N, C-alpha and C positions, 0 to 999 in steps of 0.2 A: 779596469779589465774589459774588454770587452768581449761578449759573448756570441756563441753562432746567430744570426738573425734567425728572428720570430715571425710569426703570424701579427698582425696586430693586437688580436684578441688576447693571443697569449704575451705579449709584452704589456698591456693593459689588462691588470686584474677585472676591473670593472666593468671593461668591454668584453674578457672572457666570460664572465657570468653574465652580463646582458645577453651576448651571444647563447647562451646554452636554455635562461628563460626565453628568449625568443625563438629558439627551435620549438620548446615546450610548446609556447602558442601557435605555430604550425600546424602541432600537430591536432590541433582544435576542429580544423576547419573540415567541412562537412560533415561533424559531430550533429548530432540531436540530440534534444531529451522530449520523454513521451508527452502527450498531449495534455493529459493529467494531471503530471506534475507540473506544468508551466502552470495551466490553468489555478493551481492549490498554490501557489508558489503567486502568482501575482494576487488571489484571494487574500491568502494571509500579509501580503506585503500592505495594500491599502488597507484592512482593516488594524494593523500596526498603525502603519502612519496618521490614521484619523485620531486613535486614541494617542500618539503622541502629540499632534498636533491640540486635539481637546485638554491635554495635560499642561500644556504649553500654556491656553487660554486660561484655563484656571489660574493659574502661577499667576499673572499679569496681575488677576484681580486679587488674591489673597498670594501674597510675595510666598516665598519658600525655599528649601535648598531643594534643587532636583537629585534623584539618585540614579546615579551613573554604571557603576557595579565595573569598571575598568579601574586597573590599576594608573592608567596612561592619564586618565583624568579623576585623580584621587586629589589633588589639590584642591581647596574649597573653592577657589578660584573661578574653577570650572562648576561646579553647581550651583554656586551663589550668582552668576552670569548667565541671566536668561538665553542673550543667545548665544553663549559659548556654548553653554547644555544641551539648546537646540542642536546644533552644531554638531556635541559629540554621540548625541542621542539619533540625529540622522545616519551619522556616519558607523554608527554601530548596527543600525537596522539597516541598512543598506548592506553590510561587510557581511552580515547573516545570510542575506539573501540570496549575496554571491554566491556563498561558501554552499548553502543548498541547492543553488542551481548548477555548481561543478559538480555535487554531489549525485545530480539527477539525470548527469549525460550519461545517452546508452553509448558502453564502452570496453573496452578490457581493461582488467583491472588495471596494469603499465598504464592506460594512456589516462584513466581516469584519475591514477595519480600523479600524474604530470600535468594534468588539469587542474588538480586541486591547490598541488605546490603553486602554480602560474598565478593562480586567483589568488592564493595566500600571500603572494609577495606584493601582487599590485594594492589588494588592501590593506597591507599594513604600511606600506610604505604611502600610502594617500591618508594616513591618519590626522586631522586636525591639529595634534598634539607635533607634526613634527614642522608646524611652518610655523613662524612669528607673526605672519599677521592674522593667524587663528588661535596662537597660543596665549589665554589672558593671564597664566601663569609666568610666563618670559615677559608678557608685555609689562606686568605690575612689578617686576623684579629691574626691568630696564627704566622704568620710571624712577622706583625706590632710588636706585644707583647714579639717577642723572647721565643714563646711556653707559656707565662704566661698564657692566654687563655684555653688552652687545660688544664695547670695545674688545672685552677680555675674550666672547667666546671668535670675533674676526681674528684674533691672535691665534688662538688656539685651533682654527680652522686653517688658517695658513700654515702653523709648524707641522699638524697632520698633513696638510698637501705634500711639504715637502720629505716628512718621512714615508709618505707612500700608504697611510692605512688609518682607521680612526684611533685613537689613543683610548684604551677602557682599564686604563691605569696611569696612574704618577710614575712613568718608566723611569725618573730621573733619580725616585728614592734606590732602586735595587740596582747591584753589579753582582755579576756573575763569579764568584767566588770568595764575595764580600759579604754577603749577605744574603745569596741563597747560591745552593749547591756549594755547605759550606762543611760538609762533614772530613775529616782529613784524611786521607790517602795520597798517593803519587800515580804516576805514568808508569809503571813497570814496560809498556812496549807499545811501537806505533808502526803502522803502516800508511798505506797512502788514502784507506777508508778511514781506517779507529785506531782510538787510542786505549787500553785497554789501563783500568784504575784497579790498582788494590789499593782496599781501605783500612783503616791502621786499627787492630782489635781493640775493644772494649773492654774483653774479660781476661783473665790470667789465662784460661785454657779457651782452645777452640776445637769445632769439630774438625777430625780429620780428612772431612770429603768438603772441597771449598764449593762455595755458592758463584756461579757465570749468570749477571743479567743481562738478556739483550732488550735493551727497550728499543719502540719506532725510531726507523730514522727519517719520520715525516714530523717528529718533533725533537726535542733537545733531551737528552738523557733525566736533567734535573728537577724533569715533573717527579723522579723517584727521591729526590733529595732541595726539597725548598725550602724551609726550616728543618731547625731541630726535631721541634716537638709533631711535626707531620710528613718527616722523611724515613720512606720503606727502606731506603739504604741504612740508615743509623740502626733503626730498629731491626735489624735481620745480622747489622753487626753485633748490637747487641745482645743477640740471642748466643750469641758463640758463633756464628759462620762466619769464617774465613772469604770476604767478599770483595768478589770480583765485577767490573761495568765497563760494559762495552760502549765507551763513547764516538760517536759516528762525527766524521769529517762533515762538515757544510760542503755540500758540492759547489765546485765553481767551473769554468768555464775547461781547465783542463781535464774533468771530472767527466765531461758531459758524454762518453762512450760507453762507461758503466753500465754492466749488463746485471741480472737477476743472478747470471751464473758466481759472476764477480763477486757479488754483496754474500753470496753462499759460500763457496770457495775461500774465498779472502779475506774474509769478515768473520761471520759466525763460525766456521770450520776451525779457520784460524787463532779464534780467539778460543775457543774447545781447547786445541793445542796446545798452546802458551798455558795455559789455566794448569791443562793437568802437566806441564813441563815443570812449570812452579813449585806446584805442591806436592808432586811426586806420585799421585795419584790418579787410578786408570780411567776410574768413574767418579763424576761429581755430579755437584746438583746443578738444576738451569732453571732458569725465570724468563718467560716472553712474554711482555706486554702487547697488544693488538697487534700491529703490523711486526712488532719484535717479534710474538708467538710465531706468525706464520714463518718468518724467514727460519729459527730456530728450529720449527718442526722441519722446514725441509728439509735444512743442513742434517738432523739427525738421521730423516731420510736416506740421501744420499751416503751417511755414514753405514747405516743399515745397510744398505746396498752393495758395501764394501768390506761387511762382514764385522763391524765395529758396532757398538754399544755403549758409548761414554756415559751413558744420563745416570745415574742411578733413581734420579728423581725429576719431573719434569714439571712445573705449573706455569700453565697459560692464564694470562689475567685479561680479561675482555678481548679472547682473541677469535679471528674466522680460520677454520679450516674447511666448513662446509660453505658456500656462499651463495647459497639458493635463496637464502633470505637475509638482503643486506639493508634493510631498511630503506629509509629517506632517499640514499646513497644511490639505488636503485633506478630510479629517477634519472640519473644522468648517465646511464652508461646503455647504449645500446652500438649496433656495429658501425655504423656511418660514422659514430661519435668515435668510437675507437679507431677504425680507420683515421680519421684526421690526424688524430694525436698520432699515428704510427708516422705519417705522412709529412708531418711537423717538425716530431720530438726522435723521430725513431731511428734507428742505423741505415732506413734506405732514405730518409729524410734527401731531398735534393741540394740543399745547404750544411747536410752532414747534422750529427746528432745534436740535439739541443738542451736543454736545461728546462723542467718544469719551476718557474720561479715562486718561493716560498711563497710568496704573498697572496699570486693566486690562489693557492691552496688553503690558505688563511681566511681570503675570502669566502672561497664555497661554503667551507664551515660556518662563517660566521654566519651565512646567510641561512641555514637551515635554522637558524633561531634570530631570526632579522628582528624580534622587537625586544630580545632580551640581549643581544652582541652587537646591536647595529644601529636602532633606532632611540633606544635608551640614552648613547652615549653622543646621537646627534643632536638630541633635546638637550642634555645636558653639558654636554660641551660646549655647543655654538652659541644655541640659543639661550642659554641662563647663564651661558659663562662660567659654569661648574667645573673645579677642575676635578679631575676623576678621582677617588680615594686608592691608595698605595694598595695591591693585592697582589699578594705572591703568584698565584694562579694564573691571574689572567695577564701579570709581565712573562710568564713561562708563555702561554696563548699567543703574546704578539710577538715573538724569538722564533721568526719562520726560520724553515729551511726550505732549502732546494733539491730536488731531486732530479738524476740523469736520467735523460728521457728513453734510452731502450731499457732501462730496470724499470721505468713507470708502466712504459707501454706493456712489456711481457707482462707485469703483474694486473694491470688494468684487461687484458687479453683473456689471460688463463684461468684469472683465479677471479674478478666479478661478472666477467663476459661471459664465460665459457663453463667456469667451476669445476676444470680437472684437476685442480690438486688431490681433491679427494676420491681421484679415481683410479685405484691401483694400478699403475703402470703405464698412466697414459702419458703423463709428460715427462722427457729427459732432463735432468740437470745434474750437471757438473759432468755429464756423459754417463748419467746413472738413470735408471727408471726409478720412478719416484713411488713409493709404498709409504704411505705413511704407518699402516697396520703394522709393519715391520718393528715399529718403534715398540721395544719391549718393555720402557720404564713406566713405573708407578706414574701417574699421573692426578695433577691436582688442578680442575680447571673452576675457575673464577668467571661469572659475569654478571653485571649490573641489570637491575631491572629496571631503571626508566634511563637505559642507555639507547640513544639514537643513533648510533655510529656502528654498534656491534651489537644489535639486540640478541637479549639474554638467552631467546630460546636458539637461535644458532651458535652461539659458543656452546649449549648444550649437546651439539651434533657433536662437539669433537670428545664427548664420551663414547660413543658410538664407532667413531674412524680410529681413535687410537687404540691399541690392545692389551698395555697395561693396567693395571686394574685403578679405576679413576674415583676419586672423588669430586663430586660436583655441588658449588658455595653458589650459592645468591645473595648478591647485595643489594641494600637500598641505594636509590638515587643514581647518578648518570654515569657516563663514560669516566669521568674522570674524577669527580669527587664522589662515586661507590668506593675508586681502589685506596684517593687517600684521605682515607677514616682512620687515624691514629686509634688505639684503644682509651685514652687518656682524656679521648676529647666527649665521649659517652655518647655520642649521636648516632641516629641510625638506627639500625640492626641488620640480622643476615640470616638465609634459611639456610639450613642443615638435615641429612639423614634423608632425603625425599629416596624413592625408587628407582631406580636406573634402570635401563633396558626397556622403557617404555617412551611416551611424546613426554615432551618438555611438559607439557601439563600435569602429565599424571605425575612426575616428578614431584611437581609444586604441591599439589593436593596432597604429597603424602610428606613432605619436608614439615619441619617443626622452624617458627621461628624464634630467632635467639636476641635481644637485645645487646647493640653496640654494637663493637668492630669485628670483620673477620679476620682480623690480622694474626687475634691469639687463635683461632683454629686452624691454620694457615702454619702458625710455627709449632702445635701440638703434632701436626701431620706429617711436616719436613725433618723434627726432630729423630727420629728414627731411623730415616734415611742419608743420615749424616753423618753416621760412624761415631765412634768413641771420642772420647774428648784427648785432645794432646796439647801441649804448651804450646802457648800462641807466640807466633814467629816474632823476633826482635825487629826485623826489618822490612823492608820491604823486597817483592821477587827472590832472586837468588842470583847465584855468579853470574848467571847469565844474563841475567834481566834486573842490570842496575836502576834504581829510579831516575828517571830523564826528567820529569818536574815534578809540582805539588800539584795534587788534584785540585780544582778540577782538570786540569789542563787546559791548553790554547784552542785544540781543535772546537771546543765547545763555545767559545768566547765569539768565534768569528759568523759576522753576521751575514745575511743571506741578501 
């Protein structure tokens, strides 16, 4: 199936990311740093280099393992080999110095952030652990296996070249619908943008008001239904909620012209209408995750402008409504970059609208944490010939999705670049002026403390934008691991009870840390909003919404 022509950078995710980093490097031209800072860095470097050399000489006279203190060099092969230890320690010294130089550059905060990011990319790529000729652990394994590890590594490299991305897990172990996305249910509605899944009740009675999940369209919904033991969907069903989930279609060329308005009117609002019709309930509980929360909130603001308040409650998980602080992603967003996307992917593109390829998104997100999500697998998969272990979350992470160009360009400009969604009446969506403050539903806002995609302090700002009574909860860990934290795992902690109305820091200072998952807190908050208990339905849908096919449906199985 052909797609509209795109630029070379868009056709090749690696080139696209390299282009972005190259643009960051260009921003460094003409910058300077204080002479005193440079002099201090030079003096510190010479001092540390001298100490490193003297220690290496002493170790030759009196052999012993070196202390490296970096997990990339944790294997004994590094510490016990004087040459390898020296290479690692020299690299670490150079890396520290380069990062200090980046921090010392005189520039505005965004430019300094870009410089630091570009330097960090180069530093991580230059690690001696990434190269067979400099990695004693990989060399030992090659000798012990008589070259078999190298042969396996080359085989895995060729496999990854063919599939278009670095394998982070053994993808052959997983299959959507067989051992991930296995909660029992059925598709009860579909159009060209989404399928609506309804899940089989696990309780004899359910709350009269159903729950609708709107997951992010930049990923597949089954992050909320990986395995029975860590499924948010199954947990919600087990709490007695009649649960529906919007499963986005993975766009192909036929959807390249779809807009933000299409996703709001024909997906989010349409899903709300269908759940209302099936359940017979005027108001329903709703949950949005990440971009899904932004889409859902926009849809509810559009309906509010039309005089409708269909949300009995609204839950937002790691969602941005105020894009003033977008963390590391802000480094990639500026007017020239957005214009480039609009000219190549948007509605006015000379060749017509295009698709933002899922692999480009995945590559960008991986390079936000390159040591963990890129070089770790380069070393293991290719230099050592190790097969990555099966891990459901990383399988989902590699199951990428495309985005229609006009949808993506609108989102990029009006949220990340111009931060207009939070401004009452500034944007017009589906023919209506958007005012998020007109959404009257009580809201549960969740943020993850170590989230590098949706900084928790930015998620906290939603409590000020929405007018309904708010509860904010902060979970430990990151964007995904913080959310997917089932109670039975007894991991991590969460913070509750802080004082709203002030700053995020004020809230945290007054909050209480509670061991374990936040899911129980959410379940207790949701229960009174879900209505009385009624007999669970005996089938899926209703007379006008027959089961089309079993969950998870065919849309989620489509590959980018």
